[in-house]
C-alpha positions in Angstrom: -119.9 -70.1 -25.0 -117.5 -72.7 -23.5 -114.8 -71.3 -21.3 -111.2 -72.5 -22.2 -109.2 -72.9 -19.1 -105.5 -73.1 -18.7 -103.8 -76.3 -17.6 -102.8 -74.8 -14.2 -106.6 -74.6 -13.4 -107.0 -78.2 -13.6 -103.8 -79.0 -11.6 -105.0 -76.7 -9.0 -108.4 -78.4 -8.7 -106.6 -81.8 -8.5 -104.5 -80.6 -5.5 -107.6 -79.1 -3.9 -109.4 -82.5 -4.3 -106.4 -84.3 -2.6 -106.1 -81.9 0.1 -110.0 -82.1 1.3 -109.9 -85.4 3.1 -106.6 -84.5 5.0 -108.1 -81.0 6.0 -111.5 -82.6 7.0 -109.6 -85.1 9.3 -107.3 -82.6 10.8 -110.2 -80.3 11.8 -112.1 -83.2 13.3 -109.1 -84.1 15.5 -108.7 -80.5 16.5 -112.2 -80.1 17.3 -112.1 -83.3 19.3 -109.3 -82.2 21.1 -111.0 -79.2 22.2 -113.9 -81.2 23.7 -116.4 -80.6 20.8 -118.9 -83.3 20.3 -119.2 -84.1 16.6 -122.1 -86.0 15.1 -121.7 -88.5 12.3 -120.7 -87.2 8.9 -119.8 -83.7 10.0 -117.7 -82.2 7.1 -115.0 -79.5 7.2 -114.2 -77.9 3.9 -111.2 -75.7 4.8 -109.6 -75.1 8.1 -111.9 -73.8 10.9 -110.7 -72.4 14.2 -112.1 -73.3 17.6 -111.6 -72.4 21.2 -113.9 -74.2 23.4 -113.8 -73.4 27.3 -117.3 -75.2 28.0 -119.7 -76.8 25.4 -119.8 -77.1 21.6 -121.9 -79.7 20.0 -122.4 -80.0 16.2 -125.0 -82.4 14.9 -124.8 -85.1 12.1 -124.5 -84.1 8.4 -123.6 -80.6 9.2 -121.2 -78.9 6.6 -118.6 -76.4 7.7 -117.0 -74.3 5.0 -113.9 -72.2 5.8 -111.7 -69.8 3.8 -112.3 -67.7 0.6 -111.1 -70.6 -1.7 -114.1 -72.6 -0.6 -116.9 -70.2 -0.7 -117.8 -66.6 -1.7 -117.4 -63.8 0.8 -114.9 -62.5 3.3 -111.6 -64.3 3.5 -111.9 -65.2 7.2 -112.1 -68.6 8.5 -115.1 -70.1 10.3 -114.5 -69.7 14.0 -116.3 -71.3 17.1 -115.5 -69.8 20.5 -117.1 -70.4 23.9 -116.4 -68.7 27.2 -116.3 -70.5 30.6 -120.1 -70.5 30.7 -121.0 -70.2 26.9 -122.4 -73.1 24.8 -122.8 -73.6 21.1 -125.5 -76.2 20.1 -125.7 -77.0 16.3 -128.5 -79.2 15.1 -128.5 -81.7 12.1 -128.0 -80.9 8.4 -126.7 -77.2 9.1 -124.7 -75.3 6.6 -122.1 -72.8 7.9 -119.8 -70.7 5.6 -117.0 -68.4 6.8 -118.8 -67.6 10.0 -117.9 -66.5 13.3 -119.7 -67.9 16.3 -118.8 -66.6 19.9 -120.8 -67.5 22.9 -120.6 -66.3 26.7 -124.0 -67.5 27.2 -125.9 -69.8 24.5 -126.3 -70.0 21.0 -128.6 -72.7 19.7 -128.9 -73.4 16.0 -131.6 -76.1 15.0 -131.8 -78.3 12.1 -131.6 -77.4 8.5 -130.3 -73.9 9.1 -128.1 -72.2 6.4 -125.8 -69.3 7.4 -124.2 -67.4 4.5 -120.5 -66.3 4.1 -119.1 -63.8 6.5 -121.9 -63.8 9.0 -121.3 -63.1 12.7 -123.3 -64.5 15.7 -122.5 -63.0 19.1 -124.6 -63.6 22.3 -122.6 -61.0 24.1 -121.4 -57.4 24.0 -117.7 -58.5 24.6 -117.4 -55.4 27.0 -119.7 -53.6 29.3 -121.9 -50.5 27.9 -121.1 -48.4 31.1 -117.6 -46.9 31.0 -117.2 -47.2 35.0 -118.2 -50.9 34.7 -115.8 -51.4 31.8 -113.0 -50.0 34.0 -113.6 -51.6 37.4 -115.3 -54.9 36.5 -114.3 -55.9 32.9 -115.5 -59.4 33.2 -119.2 -58.1 33.7 -120.5 -58.5 30.2 -124.1 -58.4 29.2 -125.1 -61.5 27.4 -128.4 -63.1 26.3 -129.4 -66.4 24.5 -129.6 -66.5 20.8 -132.0 -69.2 19.2 -132.0 -69.8 15.4 -135.0 -72.2 14.7 -135.3 -74.9 12.2 -135.2 -74.0 8.5 -133.9 -70.6 8.8 -131.8 -69.1 6.0 -129.3 -66.3 6.9 -127.9 -64.4 4.0 -124.2 -63.4 3.7 -122.5 -60.8 5.9 -125.2 -60.7 8.4 -124.8 -60.0 12.1 -127.0 -61.5 14.7 -126.7 -60.0 18.3 -127.6 -61.2 21.8 -131.1 -62.0 22.9 -132.5 -62.7 19.4 -134.6 -65.5 18.4 -135.3 -66.2 14.7 -138.5 -68.2 14.2 -138.9 -71.4 11.9 -138.4 -70.9 8.1 -137.6 -67.2 8.4 -135.1 -65.6 5.9 -132.7 -62.8 6.8 -131.4 -60.7 3.9 -127.7 -60.2 3.2 -125.9 -57.5 5.2 -128.6 -57.2 7.8 -128.0 -56.4 11.5 -130.4 -58.4 13.6 -131.0 -56.6 16.9 -134.4 -57.9 17.9 -136.4 -61.3 17.5 -138.0 -62.3 14.3 -141.3 -64.3 14.1 -141.4 -67.6 11.9 -142.1 -67.5 8.2 -141.0 -63.9 7.5 -138.4 -62.2 5.4 -136.3 -59.6 7.2 -133.5 -57.2 6.0 -131.6 -54.0 6.6 -129.8 -52.2 9.1 -131.3 -52.7 11.8 -133.3 -55.6 10.2 -137.1 -55.0 9.8 -139.8 -57.1 8.3 -140.0 -57.0 4.5 -142.8 -59.6 3.9 -144.3 -62.8 5.2 -143.6 -66.1 3.6 
């Protein structure tokens, strides 16, 4: 059955198509202003946010989607943020949708990785676990490197925590909480994520 659409729908699509190059160029200028190194043909679909205090590199042909109108999932924008010692290193041909990536240490995402809408990647705890440390030394925050290897697919609404390595070609099911490293060529899911089967 063919869906009959109202004329307003087609007008809306035309306006969106006109906006896309403008938004893409504005995002590129904003990211360059914050010292982000962008590879060739990095594409922004929707306005992404960035706060770079150290190093962010995004490899060529990477596609960054932001905002509910451009993708399924939560209505947040894609956010990249590094602290004074943090770094975000993204490879080539990566797809990122409505994600929040915050680094105080190091987050490395290799080539051909796809990250589903609403996912979160944090290489730190934001606050110390110990109460006295939180009060007396609030800048002392536990951190550990995250490495997402080539060919990984992360489903929507996942959370990846500090110290995790996800091996090549592995899949993380939607709404999973990844608290420990995942070997290559496996499917994991759940809260906390556990191995479901090998690929």
